[in-house]
N, C-alpha and C positions, 0 to 999 in steps of 0.2 A: 455709681450712681449716675443719671442721666438731668445734667443740670441745666434745664432750659426749661420753658412752657409749652404747657401741650397747644396740641394743634384746636383746640375749644377755645382755649386762651386766645390767644393771638387769633382766632374769629369771633371773638365775642368785643378783643378791641376792634379790629379791622370796626364792625358795623358799628361800632361807639364811636371810631373816629371818622365814619362816612357820615355821621348824622352831625359833627360839628363842622366840618365841612361845609355841608348844604348849612344846619341851623345858626353854627356862631362862627363866621369867616369875621374879621377885621371892620366891619362895618356893623357888625352887633355889638362889638365887645368895645368900639368907639362909643354906639349909642350909650352901655348902661353905665359908663364915663359923662353923657350929661343927664340920663333922665332920674326924677326926682327919687322911685325906686331899684331902680338900675337891676333888676333883676327879673328875667323872660317863665314867666308859670307858665307855659305852655312846652317848651324846653324840656322844664326841671319833669314836665308830666310825662315829658314822652320818654323821658331817660329812668322814669319809674314803670313804662309800660315795657322797655327792655329789661326791665329784670337791677338798671344798676344803682339802683337807689337802696334795695332789697338783695342789694347783695351781700353783704354780712350778717344784715338779720336772718336770725335762726329758722328753720324751714315752720315750726312750731308753731313761729310771727307771720307767716305772708310772704318769708323772706329767702333766701335762697341757700343760705348757710352756707356759702362760702367764705375765704380767709383770706389776708391779707398780701397771701404772693396772685390771689383771683385777683385782684381787686389793683394789681402794680399798674399791668402795660393800661387800663384804664385814667387810672391818674395822671401817667405820662402822657394821656391824650390830651387829656384836661388841658397840661402844659401846652403842648403844642397848639393848641388852640387858641390860647389866653380866655379859658370859660370862667367866666366872674357866676361864682354860684361855690355855694357854701359846702363842696364836695366832700375834703376833706375831715369839714368840722363833724358833717350829718354822719358821713356813711364809715369815714375811717375812724372817727373817732368815738360818735355817740354813741352808734347803733354800738360793740361790740363793750362798751366801756354799761349799758344797759343791759344788753344780754349778759353778761356773764356779772354783775352784781344788783344790779337794781332785785325786790321784791319782786314778787313775782305780778303786783297790782296795778307796781310802779312802771312794769315790764310793759305790763298788756295794753297799758293806755299808752304811752309814747311806739312800741317798736310796730304795729302791724301802722301804723298813721304812716312812718316815715321808708316803712319794704311798698307799701301803695303811690308814692309820693306826696300825702296830702300833713305830710308833720315834717318840719325845716327845723334842724337843734342845732343848735352852736355850743359852743367851750368856753372855759371859764378856768385856767387853773393856776392855779398859787406860783408866782411871779410876772405873768402875761398881765400886763395892768387894763388892756382894751380888749373887747370883744368885738368878734367877727360878724357882720349879717346877722349881724342882733334883732335892724328892725324889722326880717322878715321870719324871720327864727319861730316856731312856736315853743320851745321850750328849751331853758336855757341850763347845763350841766353845769355846776362852779363849784369848788374846791374853798372850803374857809377851814386854814389852817387841820385835821385829823378829816375833815368830815365829808361829803359830797354829796352836794344836793340837787335835785332838780327843781327849778322854780320857772311855773307857766311866763310865758307873756307878757297875760294879762297882769302881773306880778311885777314888772321892771320897771325900774325907772332910766331910762336912757340918755346921752350926752353923746352927738353925736363930735369925732372927734378930725381931724384934716390926717388924713393918708397921702404918702403917695403915689399913692396907687388909686388913682382915680374912683377903678371899680369895684374893688375894696374896701365896702365900709365898714367904719369903726367906730365903737362906744367906746364908752366907760356904763359899766351895766350895776345898780342898786338896788339890792333888794329888801327885804325883812324875812328872817329866819319862819320869821310865825308864818309866811308866806309861800314857805318851802317846801318840797318831799327830803327824808334822807332817804341820800342814796345809800350810804358805807360810813361807817367812825372807825375811831384806831388804829392799829393795824391795817387795819384791811382797807376801809381808807383812804391811807399813802399809797396801800400797795397797789388799789385804783389808780389815783392818780398817777404814780410811774408808771403801770402802764398804758394807760390814755396819752402820756407824753411823749413814751415811745410811738405809739402807735401818731399819732399827728407829726412831729418828727423825719419816722421815718415814708410819711401820705406825701408830708412837703420836698422832702427830696427826693423823689420818684414826680415831683410837678415838678422839681427845675430840674430835667433831665430834659421833658417834654421841652419847657421853654427854651431851654442853652441847645436844646437841636434844632428850633426853628429860629434862632438866632442866626446861626449859623448857614441854614438854610436860606435862610432869608438874604442874609450876607455874600454866599455862593453864589446868587439870582442877580443882584445889585452889579457885584462885580465883572461878572461874565455883560453887562448888556453897559457901565458906563464908559467911557470911552475920553481917555486921554493920551496926548501925541498920538491919536487917530488908532489905536491899539483899545481892548478893555486893560482896564486895569486889575483885572486879576490874572492876566502874564505879567505883572511887576512882582519879583522875588519876594520882595517885600509882605506885600498882601500871601503872598501866596503861604510866608510865615503865619503871619495874623494867624489866618485861617485853623493853620495842619496847628498850635498853641492851645488855638480852642477847642479840636475836636480831642488833643488830646488828653488833655482835665474828663476834657464830658467821657470818653471811651474809658481812663482809668477811672470813673465816680460810678458811670455806670452799673458794675460787679459791684457794688461793695452794697447800692441799694438796695440790688435786687437779693442782695443774704439777708441784710435789716428786715426784710417783707420774710422771709426765707426762717428768723430768728426767733421774729414774734408772732411767727405763726403757728411753730413747734418749741416755744417754749423754751430756746437753746435758753442755757446757765450762761450765756457771751451777750445777753441779745441787749445790753445797756451800753456794751463797747461797742457794738456793733450799727446799731440804732447812732451812735455817736461819730463813728468813723464814717457814716452813710450821709449823713447834715451835711459835716462839716466840707467834706469830700463833694457835693455837690454845692452847696454851697458857692465851691471857693470854683469849685465851675460855669457854674453860672456867673461869680464877676470877674473871671476869662473871657467867658461868652459875651459876655454884654461889655467888656470892654474891647475886646478885636472887632465887635458889627462895627463903635461909633466908631470908632478908628475908621475902619476903612468905609465906611457911612460916611461920613463928615460931619459937618454940621449940621447938615438934613435931618441926621439918625434922630438925632432931640427933640424934635421938631411940631407940633402936636399935628403938621398937615400928614406929617411920615406917620405906616401907622408900627415903625423898630421901637417908637417911644412906648408902645405898649407892652411889649413884652418887656426891653429893656426897666422897667420900674418895678413890675409884678417880682422879674426877677432878684430887683434890689431890696420891697418890700417881708418876700421869700424866704430870702437869705436872711435876713436878721431875725422871723418870726421864729419860735417852738427854740431859740438859741440862735445863736450867729455861731460859727464857725471858732472862732476862739473859745466859744461860753463848751461848744462840746471837747475839742480841743483839750483842755483843763479835765472835763471832762474821763476823758481815756486816758489822759495821765494821770486823774487819783483811784481809778479805779483796777492801772498797772500796780501803783503804789500797793494795792488793800493786798492783792491777787501776792503780791511780792513779799 
């Protein structure tokens, strides 16, 4: 068996990467921190035209009918450019949830819009106190106990929350069940929530890989230019060790994320374990990469004037999102005990 991305998957990734390089430079990320809305609808529309927003939407609803393996390289590119938008919530989580579990009328109401970019979805599962990008969402997919609901945006009561990452808008969302549509309940509702959680955790792990890779690349460039004692600081052995430690962590985490995407796409029996391994490895890698990047940059790396802090703070936020490394290690431990 050949464990590698296809030429088409890599071409799609490169095309999206070129778009992000042009339309989502650090200046655009900085704008997203300071703008009241913080989102570029034109960029989202371009992603839709390219087929990105409809990647996980079934062809019967106007999408591409692809899976988590196809989406993974796109998510990594989103991390590399610190793309400020609900790509995880809408494409990785909401679209598959609606496609797999929603009644036909609900799926038809929302999925074609996700595919053409006119609908943005966000997600609130049990144990997640805050909702990401609820201020621009058209629909919230929310869990209450063993039930999953679709809540139109006009029925939400939102309270903004403070976020370490100013480009990642957080809200407390309140709503009444009378204003929502039931997607699934009982055992199916719990299975639906579990699958959605796995998709969110694995997708976030993929974004963390891109963030980590970019922080290493930015640091390599910086230490090649910054001089002390008349030579680049990148020539110092201690600096080389910092970067080697970060690269080692990312290199070990990358295949676990690929494996998690494959397990979800093929409904592997060990998908829960594979997802948790990926998320804890990717969160750890991002922590090391951000710490080493900050050490090599010095205090300037944390200032708002320097671009690095956008990647630092996004990595800190996502390392904790969808379960932090400690939570996922405990999950793996419980799964292994259950198997024993």
